[in-house]
Wavefront OBJ file of the C-alpha trace (Angstrom):
o trace
v 0.000 0.000 0.000
v 1.515 3.339 -1.084
v 0.708 6.920 -0.036
v 2.170 10.158 -1.397
v 3.106 12.456 1.484
v 2.950 16.245 1.565
v 6.766 16.324 1.252
v 6.370 14.379 -2.040
v 7.975 11.225 -0.663
v 6.089 7.951 -1.088
v 5.298 5.837 1.979
v 4.908 2.086 1.385
v 3.415 0.050 4.229
v 3.004 -3.600 5.150
v 2.180 -6.426 2.760
v 3.621 -9.921 2.601
v 7.042 -11.409 1.866
v 8.200 -14.458 -0.083
v 8.015 -16.656 3.030
v 4.358 -15.866 3.609
v 5.027 -13.545 6.522
v 2.942 -10.436 6.963
v 4.970 -7.237 7.404
v 4.835 -4.278 9.763
v 7.725 -2.534 8.043
v 7.432 0.711 6.124
v 9.779 2.555 3.809
v 10.069 5.844 1.999
v 10.864 6.636 -1.640
v 12.450 10.029 -2.300
v 11.785 11.162 -5.895
v 14.552 13.775 -5.715
v 17.224 11.098 -5.204
v 15.305 8.047 -6.498
v 16.316 6.150 -3.351
v 14.524 4.120 -0.675
v 15.017 4.292 3.091
v 13.438 2.449 6.001
v 11.190 4.417 8.310
v 9.397 3.532 11.552
v 7.527 0.219 11.644
v 3.798 -0.096 12.210
v 2.531 -1.521 15.481
v 0.762 -4.376 13.644
v 1.862 -6.471 10.686
v -0.850 -6.311 8.019
v -1.831 -6.725 4.381
v -5.084 -6.014 2.524
v -5.322 -2.873 4.654
v -5.945 0.711 3.592
v -3.584 3.692 3.852
v -4.971 7.200 3.473
v -3.328 10.631 3.627
v -5.178 12.951 6.022
v -5.386 16.763 5.693
v -2.902 17.231 8.562
v -0.260 15.261 6.618
v -0.467 12.088 8.684
v -1.322 8.710 7.126
v -4.167 6.628 8.546
v -3.802 2.841 8.171
v -6.842 0.687 8.901
v -7.579 -2.997 9.336
v -6.288 -5.762 7.104
v -5.188 -9.297 7.745
v -2.240 -10.476 9.839
v -0.395 -13.799 10.073
v -2.452 -16.815 11.089
v -5.562 -15.613 9.291
v -6.240 -13.039 11.954
v -8.253 -10.015 10.908
v -7.687 -6.590 12.403
v -9.833 -3.720 13.587
v -6.807 -1.714 14.691
v -5.865 1.613 13.140
v -2.699 3.661 13.401
v -1.233 6.972 12.283
v 2.131 7.732 10.652
v 3.657 11.125 11.363
v 6.056 12.132 8.534
v 7.812 14.666 10.767
v 8.841 12.147 13.428
v 8.617 9.000 11.245
v 6.800 7.341 14.155
v 3.555 5.349 14.224
v 0.964 5.784 16.966
v -2.201 3.803 17.587
v -5.543 5.534 17.275
v -9.078 4.373 17.961
v -9.973 0.899 16.678
v -12.768 0.259 14.203
v -15.941 -1.350 15.511
v -15.325 -4.567 13.511
v -12.340 -6.385 12.035
v -12.085 -5.931 8.266
v -9.836 -6.527 5.279
v -10.371 -5.874 1.561
v -12.454 -2.858 2.548
v -12.238 0.724 1.287
v -11.390 3.992 3.036
v -12.411 7.351 1.562
v -11.566 10.852 2.764
v -14.781 12.887 2.704
v -15.006 16.619 2.058
v -15.798 17.148 5.754
v -12.379 15.539 6.471
v -13.869 12.463 8.118
v -12.915 9.017 6.758
v -15.580 6.603 5.533
v -14.678 2.898 5.807
v -16.978 0.508 3.973
v -17.558 -3.252 3.725
v -14.805 -5.853 3.581
v -14.250 -9.323 4.962
v -13.763 -10.366 8.579
v -12.901 -14.080 8.459
v -15.411 -15.959 10.597
v -17.423 -12.737 10.764
v -18.038 -13.038 7.019
v -18.664 -10.229 4.552
v -19.916 -6.819 5.648
v -22.481 -4.266 4.602
v -21.480 -2.081 7.546
v -19.795 1.307 7.336
v -18.174 3.572 9.892
v -16.665 7.041 10.141
v -13.309 8.098 11.624
v -12.964 11.607 12.996
v -9.273 12.656 12.871
v -9.917 15.423 15.403
v -10.939 12.920 18.094
v -9.518 9.591 16.887
v -12.964 8.019 17.396
v -14.955 5.732 15.087
v -18.754 5.906 14.858
v -21.133 3.586 13.036
v -23.030 5.078 10.116
v -25.854 3.459 8.166
v -25.125 0.174 6.393
v -25.006 -0.381 2.656
v -27.845 -2.170 0.918
v -25.507 -5.088 0.049
v -22.578 -6.876 1.678
v -19.405 -6.559 -0.396
v -15.602 -6.796 -0.375
v -12.969 -6.107 -3.048
v -15.223 -3.300 -4.262
v -14.253 0.262 -5.154
v -15.215 3.559 -3.533
v -14.924 6.896 -5.355
v -15.440 10.386 -3.951
v -17.519 12.329 -6.485
v -17.270 16.069 -7.061
v -20.676 16.525 -5.379
v -19.255 15.034 -2.161
v -21.091 11.718 -2.402
v -19.259 8.367 -2.461
v -19.898 5.835 -5.223
v -19.367 2.202 -4.164
v -19.255 -0.196 -7.104
v -19.198 -3.974 -7.527
v -17.386 -6.407 -5.268
v -17.854 -9.907 -3.911
v -20.604 -10.919 -1.493
v -19.205 -14.310 -0.507
v -21.433 -16.059 -3.006
v -21.950 -13.732 -5.943
v -19.976 -11.233 -7.986
v -21.828 -7.939 -8.044
v -22.789 -5.329 -10.607
v -24.780 -3.302 -8.081
v -23.736 0.182 -7.033
v -24.784 2.592 -4.332
v -24.197 6.160 -3.210
v -23.380 7.402 0.291
v -24.526 10.891 1.184
v -22.397 12.324 4.032
v -24.964 15.042 4.719
v -27.620 12.475 5.669
v -25.505 9.398 6.432
v -27.659 7.286 4.129
v -27.183 4.983 1.148
v -29.232 4.894 -2.063
v -28.954 2.458 -4.956
v -27.932 3.850 -8.321
v -28.015 2.148 -11.722
v -26.070 -1.093 -12.078
v -22.856 -1.569 -14.002
v -23.166 -3.505 -17.250
v -20.893 -6.234 -15.874
v -20.554 -7.813 -12.455
v -16.961 -7.359 -11.316
v -14.594 -7.418 -8.349
v -10.869 -6.711 -8.002
v -11.415 -3.956 -10.574
v -10.311 -0.309 -10.475
v -12.320 2.917 -10.354
v -10.801 6.291 -11.266
v -12.471 9.702 -11.168
v -11.615 11.545 -14.384
v -11.076 15.288 -14.654
v -14.580 15.608 -16.167
v -16.100 14.089 -13.009
v -17.050 10.759 -14.552
v -15.789 7.505 -13.008
v -13.875 5.020 -15.155
v -14.145 1.370 -14.093
v -11.721 -1.118 -15.659
v -11.316 -4.884 -15.710
v -11.748 -7.119 -12.721
v -13.393 -10.525 -12.697
v -17.003 -11.497 -13.330
v -16.500 -15.019 -11.958
v -13.872 -16.438 -9.627
v -11.859 -17.653 -12.649
v -12.460 -15.249 -15.574
v -10.923 -11.817 -16.137
v -12.494 -8.861 -17.958
v -11.081 -6.416 -20.472
v -14.259 -4.333 -20.488
v -14.433 -0.789 -19.150
v -17.342 1.524 -18.481
v -18.094 5.060 -17.337
v -20.400 6.299 -14.592
v -21.910 9.737 -15.151
v -22.913 11.330 -11.805
v -25.125 13.868 -13.578
v -27.421 11.105 -14.898
v -26.615 8.244 -12.510
v -26.040 5.899 -15.450
v -23.286 3.643 -16.793
v -22.129 3.407 -20.399
v -19.829 0.832 -21.997
v -16.751 2.252 -23.719
v -13.844 0.730 -25.620
v -12.310 -2.375 -24.063
v -8.751 -2.671 -22.844
v -6.332 -4.649 -24.974
v -5.794 -7.131 -22.138
v -8.194 -8.717 -19.665
v -6.907 -8.105 -16.131
v -7.761 -7.968 -12.442
v -5.779 -6.798 -9.375
v -4.119 -4.196 -11.598
v -3.637 -0.461 -11.039
v -5.165 2.568 -12.770
v -3.573 6.007 -12.359
v -4.766 9.441 -13.525
v -1.818 11.103 -15.261
v -1.117 14.828 -15.305
v -2.305 14.947 -18.946
v -5.697 13.481 -17.964
v -5.092 10.056 -19.471
v -5.322 6.884 -17.368
v -2.393 4.472 -17.069
v -3.318 0.836 -16.400
v -0.524 -1.543 -15.391
v -0.056 -5.237 -14.762
v -2.491 -7.468 -12.930
v -3.635 -11.048 -13.281
v -4.758 -11.981 -16.782
v -6.258 -15.266 -15.524
v -3.724 -17.018 -17.754
v -0.662 -15.586 -16.048
v 0.475 -12.341 -14.477
v 0.925 -9.321 -16.762
v 3.711 -6.856 -17.460
v 1.593 -5.084 -20.068
v 0.485 -1.469 -19.718
v -1.968 0.681 -21.630
v -3.390 4.193 -21.724
v -7.008 5.354 -21.813
v -7.765 8.679 -23.505
v -11.009 10.237 -22.172
v -11.230 12.527 -25.192
v -11.541 9.614 -27.627
v -12.716 6.783 -25.327
v -9.918 4.630 -26.744
v -7.100 2.475 -25.358
v -3.558 2.211 -26.677
v -0.827 -0.191 -25.622
v 2.512 1.197 -24.467
v 5.813 -0.570 -23.704
v 5.601 -3.281 -21.041
v 6.888 -2.913 -17.501
v 10.148 -4.665 -16.736
v 8.353 -7.157 -14.466
v 4.973 -8.864 -14.510
v 3.201 -7.951 -11.265
v -0.162 -7.886 -9.528
v -1.324 -6.434 -6.198
v 1.339 -3.783 -6.700
v 0.960 -0.046 -6.132
v 1.237 2.873 -8.538
v 1.807 6.470 -7.429
v 1.706 9.561 -9.649
v 4.584 11.791 -8.522
v 4.636 15.586 -8.661
v 7.126 15.403 -11.540
v 4.534 13.497 -13.583
v 6.310 10.166 -13.423
v 4.514 7.075 -12.099
v 6.219 4.934 -9.454
v 5.218 1.260 -9.550
v 6.298 -0.808 -6.540
v 6.262 -4.409 -5.364
v 3.527 -6.934 -5.983
v 3.551 -10.604 -6.904
v 5.101 -12.209 -9.972
v 4.390 -15.723 -11.240
v 7.155 -17.107 -9.034
v 7.991 -14.615 -6.300
v 7.121 -11.569 -4.237
v 8.757 -8.496 -5.785
v 10.770 -5.814 -4.051
v 11.549 -4.080 -7.336
v 10.259 -0.648 -8.322
v 10.145 1.099 -11.677
v 9.211 4.485 -13.103
v 6.965 5.292 -16.043
v 7.955 8.486 -17.838
v 5.021 10.342 -19.345
v 6.045 11.450 -22.832
v 4.811 14.719 -24.258
v 3.225 12.780 -27.141
v 1.124 10.740 -24.680
l 1 2 3 4 5 6 7 8 9 10 11 12 13 14 15 16 17 18 19 20 21 22 23 24 25 26 27 28 29 30 31 32 33 34 35 36 37 38 39 40 41 42 43 44 45 46 47 48 49 50 51 52 53 54 55 56 57 58 59 60 61 62 63 64 65 66 67 68 69 70 71 72 73 74 75 76 77 78 79 80 81 82 83 84 85 86 87 88 89 90 91 92 93 94 95 96 97 98 99 100 101 102 103 104 105 106 107 108 109 110 111 112 113 114 115 116 117 118 119 120 121 122 123 124 125 126 127 128 129 130 131 132 133 134 135 136 137 138 139 140 141 142 143 144 145 146 147 148 149 150 151 152 153 154 155 156 157 158 159 160 161 162 163 164 165 166 167 168 169 170 171 172 173 174 175 176 177 178 179 180 181 182 183 184 185 186 187 188 189 190 191 192 193 194 195 196 197 198 199 200 201 202 203 204 205 206 207 208 209 210 211 212 213 214 215 216 217 218 219 220 221 222 223 224 225 226 227 228 229 230 231 232 233 234 235 236 237 238 239 240 241 242 243 244 245 246 247 248 249 250 251 252 253 254 255 256 257 258 259 260 261 262 263 264 265 266 267 268 269 270 271 272 273 274 275 276 277 278 279 280 281 282 283 284 285 286 287 288 289 290 291 292 293 294 295 296 297 298 299 300 301 302 303 304 305 306 307 308 309 310 311 312 313 314 315 316 317 318 319 320 321 322 323 324 325 326
């Protein structure tokens, strides 16, 4: 999990290693020197957690899974000035594969996920950074994990797709922070989980790939228009993929990298142009990887880190240079 700090360094937290151990370590990438350094370790080892930059510059990490199939409700804060982690209030339930969204009122909305023997959740809760306290808000209309959550320009949060423990989902719903309630919106054209959702500069949300069964991958993509509450199918990616990344570049295009193609892990990358609704392939990454992270740096480059290859866990990182012709 990667977060871009106010000082432009990139904080990478937790995950798993090649021996199957879950990690509490964290490290920093400095774009000015293109070097990595260790920083303070988290209090809990975790993967499938969330990491979110708060307005005060600290990073909030929530939940996830730890070694021994234990699921966490703990949360902690990273202070970039001291490079120290401190515990904050715990969530009301354990959860992994959930989402965390910073609302316009500066509270954090955590939604859904999986809790091991607790099953899959429809519950949601709010974190108040000013008090460090979590409060329950109204539940979604459906249980879901491995979904996406997107903050829209109108302040509402769009939750799309996911897995219910029995079905893959094409349902979507909107959270209104002003009322604390959920309403269903129109369904995606395809059920999908382990997909990506990216808010474009025009306010629409681009959803790419994912899986519509537990064994098949999608190359389809579609757009959600908040002004009409409807989805439209657009051009398909050149490669079917899930557990990939999608990054909004400084030129407004979307860079999609790697993932699982359901017939092997991918090094391929491609660009979506919102002006033409078309995809174009670009040179491959140096490594096939999934469950990696991608961070758009202030210099316009994209830092891709870690992930899994077909045979190993990766500690490699690489940079994508945005060309003026792209």
